[in-house]
N, C-alpha and C positions, 0 to 999 in steps of 0.2 A: 969619768967625765964625758968621754965620747958616747958612752951608752946613754947617759942622761940627756945629752944634746940630741941624739937620734930619736929617743922616745918623745922628747918635747916637740921636736919637729913633726914627727908622725902624728901625734895627738892633735897638734894645731891644724894639720892638713885634713885629718878625718873629721874634725869638728866643723870646719868651714865648708867642706866640699858638698855635703848633701844639698840638693836643690829644694830649699824651702822658700818661704816668703822673702827672706832677706836676699838670697841669691837672685830671685825673680825681680826684686826691686832694683838691685844693682844692674841687672841686664836691661831692665826697662829704662833706667836713667841713662845708661850708656847709649842705648839706641836712640832715645828721644832727645838727649841733651849733649851727648859727647862723652869722651873718655874720662875727663877730669871729674865730671859729676858722678859717674859710676864708681870711679876709684875712691873718691872722698866718701861716698856712701859705704863702701866696703871698709874704710878706715873707722867709721863709726861703729860698725859691727865688730871690728877688731878690738876696740876699746872695751866694749861690753863683754866679749868673750874673755879678754884678759882679766877683767874684774872678777868674773865668776870663776876663772881658773885659780886666781889667787885666793879668793874666798874659800873655795873647796879645799885647796892645799893647806891653808891655815887651819881650817876646821878639822881636817884629818890629823894634823900634827898634835892636836889636843887629845886625841884618842889613839895615839900611836901604839900604846901598850895593848889596847884591845885589838888593834889590827894585827899586831905581831902574834898574839895568841890565837887568833882565828883567821890567820892569813889565807889558808887554803879555801875555807868556806867563803870568805869575802871575795877571793879571786873568782870562784865559781859563780857567785852572784853577779859579779862584775861582767863576766863573760855572758851570762844569761841576759843581762841588761843590754849588752852590746849586740847580741844576736837579735833581740826583739826591736831594738832601735834600727838595726839594718833592715829587718823585715818591714818595719813601718816606712822607712825611706823607699824601699823597693816598691811597695804597694801604693805609695802616695802619688798623686798627680801633680807634677810641678807646674802645670799650666792652669790649675784650678784658680789660683790667686792672680792670674795674669789679667789685670785690669788697666785701663788707660791711666797714666799718671796725671793727676789733676793739678799738680803744682805747676805754676807758670814757668816758662822757659828761663826767665831772668832770675829765678830763685838763686840766692847766694849759696856758696859752698857750705857755709856754716850751718845752714838749715838742712842741707842734705846730710851732713855729718850728725847733727843732733837728732834728727828724725830717725835715722838708722840706728843710732845708739839706743834711743828710747824703745824702739820697736824690738830690738834684740834683747835688751835688758828686761823687758816685760815677761820674757819666757823664763821664769824661775826654774822650770823643770829641767833646764840644761844642767843644773847641778848634779842631777842623777846621771846624766850622760857623762859628765866629767868623772864622777865617782866610778862609773863603769870602766872608763878608759884607764884611770889611775890604777884600779885594781887589776885590770887585765894585763897591763904592762908593768906592774909593780913600780909605779912611778911615784916617788915621794922624795924629791930632791931637797926639801926643807930639812929632812932628818939627817942629811949628809953635810949640812953646813951652808953658809951663805953663798959660797962660790958655786956650788952645785945648783942651788936654788936660782941664782941669777942666770946661770948657763941654760938651765931648763926653760926658764921664762923667755929668755932671748931667742932660743930656738923656736919656741912656741909662737912668738911674735913674728919672726922671720917667715915661718911656714904660712901663717895667715896672710901676711903682707904679700908674699909671692903668689899665693892663690888668687887674691883679688887683682893683683897686677896682671897675671896671665889671663884670667877670665875676662876682665874688661878690655885688655888689649886684643884678645881673640875676637870678642864680640864686635869691637870697633872696627877691626880689620875686615871681618866678614859681614859687615853691616848690610851690604847689598845682597848677600847670598845667605842670610840668616835662616837656618832651618830649625824650626821649633821641635822637630822630632829628635834632634840631637840632645835636647834637654832631657827627654824621657829616657833615652839610651844612657846618658851620663848618670842620671838618677839611679837607674837600675844597676848600673855597674858599681856605683859607690855602695848601694844597698847590699849587693852580693858580696862585696869585699868585707863589709862590716859583719855580715852574717857568718862568713867563713872565719873571720878572726875570732868571733864569739864562740862558734862551734869548735874551732880548733883548740881554743883555750879550755873549754869544758872537757874535751877528749883527753888532752894532755894532763889535766889535773886529776881526772877520775881514773884514767888508765895510763899512768906514767910510762909503762913499758909497751904501749901500743905501737909506737914507731921504732 
């Protein structure tokens, strides 16, 4: 159970941390409108990520026999996906989509939430990212029963919740001293971590006696 919770938390954190359009939108709204607007925007992204996490887990459960038979190959493919995802994050420019927020200051929180959810949910390719994480960490709590499934998802939710809380709180506190270079550094750090996880998984699977 502890292993499932740890994996769920780690996957949630790694999914939400890369500085893409959603992170930039959250930062924008935190700077332009205040902490609550940024945090609610993050919660919209959380709901979308949770939806895709469940969809991917349920889909994998229907082909569990296939995954058991080709577990090593699938884990290698998952590690490869993870590596190239990290490479993409590392090379991406998190400031490219930095545009003035055109929504009025009096926009209601529900609009922040819905717009963030729809923007995140439109990225269907995230299913491949989830498959890469699940394969890399051998994460399939649904196969172990409802309690493991619930524990894994709760840990996943908490991780993303904590990420958005910390990010918006940090941006709000450092509002007057906000350094956009820090976004690039954070982006490259996360990308490097993802590449190392993917590369480490490939080495361990292909050369089990390497370490």
